[in-house]
N, C-alpha and C positions, 0 to 999 in steps of 0.2 A: 671346077674342072675346066670350063671354057676359057678362063683367064690363064690358068697355069699349064694346061696340057690340051690344047685345042686340036690335037692331031686327028681325031675322029669323033663322031657324035656319040659313040658308045664307049664303054670301057670294059676291061676284063681285069684279071689279077695283075697283069703286067702294067697296064695303064694306071691302075690304082697305086701300085708301088712307085711308079714313075712320078705320078702327081705328088706323092708324099715327098719324094726326093727334091722336086722343084719347090714345093711350098715351104720346106724347111731350109732350103738353100744348101743342102748337103751336096748335091751333085747336079748342076744344071745341064750337064751333058749326057745324063743317063737316058738310054733309048726310050722313046715315048710309049711304044707298044711292042709286042711280040717277044715272048719269053726267050726263044733261041738267040735273038739279037742281044738281049740283056745278059744272058749267060756269057756270050762271046765278049761283050763289053767288060763285064766284071773280071773275067779271066785275063783280058788284055790290059788291065790297069792295076797291076800289083802295088803300085804306089798309093792307090786309093782303097783297095779291097784285099783283105786276107781271105783266101779261099780254103775252106776246110772241106775235103771230099766226103767224109763220113763223121760229122760232128756228133758229139754226145750232148745230152741235156746240160751237162756241166760246162761245156764249151761255149754255150750260147749266152748272149747278153741282150737285154731288151733293145730293140732297134735293128738287130741283125736281120739281114735279108736271107731267106731260105729259097733256093732255086732248085727245081727238078726239071726234067726234060719238058714237061708240059704245064708247070704251075710255079708260081712264085707267091711268097707270103712274107710277112714280117713277124718275127718273134717278139711278143710283148711282155714276156716274163712268165714265171711259174704261176699256176693258178692254185 
């Protein structure tokens, strides 16, 4: 994390997902922390992100980012 997302000394769910985005090279401009900023960023970049407001399990693919008002996570697939 210090090399990829040195924004703060701690991390939360948003920082974790951001670090994944940088480590994989998927989106080096993804906001480093703060879920509300990440939600705004994703919604303002329709060329990069398809936003589904109420996805079903069938809509999801491994690697999809799931954002709620106070939490973000990554879908890794059916268990």
